[in-house]
Each structure stands twice: as C-alpha cells, then as structure tokens.
N, C-alpha and C positions, 0 to 999 in steps of 0.2 A: 421742334426745329431749332437748331443752334447754328450760329455763325462762329467761326474760329476766333475772330477778334473781339466781337461785342457780346458774346454769350447768348442767352435766350432771346428770341425774337418772337413777338406775337404775330400770328397769321391773320387774325381778324382785326380789321380797322373799322371802328364804328363810324356810321354815317348819320347825318341829320337830314330830315325831310326839308326840302327847300321851301315848301309852302307853310309848314307849321313849326319848324325848328325843333321838332321832337326827334329823339334818337330812333333810328331804325334798328330793330333788334336783329340778331343773327338768325332767328327762326322766322322772320317775316319773309316768306317766299313769294309774296305778291308784290314786293317792293321793286322799283325799277330805278336805274340810274343811266342817264344818257348824256351825250355831248351835243350841244347846239352850235353848229359852225358859224363863225362870224364872217360877214361879207363886207366889201367896200361899196361905194356908191354906185358902181357899175354891176353889182350883183356877183362879183367874183370872190371866191373863198380866199381869205387872207392868211390861212394857216393857223388861226387861233380859234378857241372854242370856249364855251361856257358850260360847265358841268351842272346838271340838275338831277336831283333825286327826290322821289316821292315814296312814302310808305304805303303799304297795301291798303290800310283802312281808308286813306284819303282817295285812293284810286277806286275802291269799292263804292264810295259815296258819290262818285262822279265829279269830284272837284278838281281833279288833276288837270283837265283841259283849261279850265278857267284860271287856275293857279299858274299854269305855264304861261298863258297870255299875260297875266298880271306881272309876273316876274320879268318877262321879256320886254314889256312896256317900261317897267321901272329901270331896266338896264339900257334903254334906248336901242335895243336890238330889233324890236318890232315897232313899226310905226302905227300910230293910232289914226284910223281913217273915219272921221265922224260922219262923212256922207254915206258910208255903208251901214251905219247903225240904224237909220230910219227906214231902210229898205226892207220890204217883206220878201221872203223866199217864195218863188213860184214853183208849183208842181205838186 
C-alpha cells in the first residue's frame, strides 16, 4: 500500500495488552480490543472512551475480567463498592 505523498505505509499497527503490556502479535486471533464509554455523574455518555486490549493468552487463562476491573478502578471509571465484596451470591 502506498500513499502519493508519504511513500510506503504499514497496514499493521502493533498493539499492547492493557493488562500485561506485552505486544499483541498479528497472528493472535483470540485477542480483543474494545472501547469503554465514559459517563458523567448522571450516567450519561459524554462522548469519550477508554480503549482496552487483551491478548488471547490472557483471555484463555480467565484473567481478562479481573484485569478489566482493575484497570477501570485505576482510571476511576469503575467505583469500588466495598459493601458488595462481603456478600455471598444466592442461587
């Protein structure tokens, strides 16, 4: 692929796993990348988002859910609710 002004342009842009900071290879077909929408105090989407990517190995090991929660807590996107941690699930 070439552009007239700038010459050759790479089509593949490498990504890093948000949880481990490891490079996600082009052959990692189990990897995912998604955007988490930001909201205001009323719960209304403000038009901005945070991009998160996980490589396939991390997803296969079952760590992506916990890593997503940890990342969102660190960014103050998700609020920590300590009263929910002690409760047991019924059912």
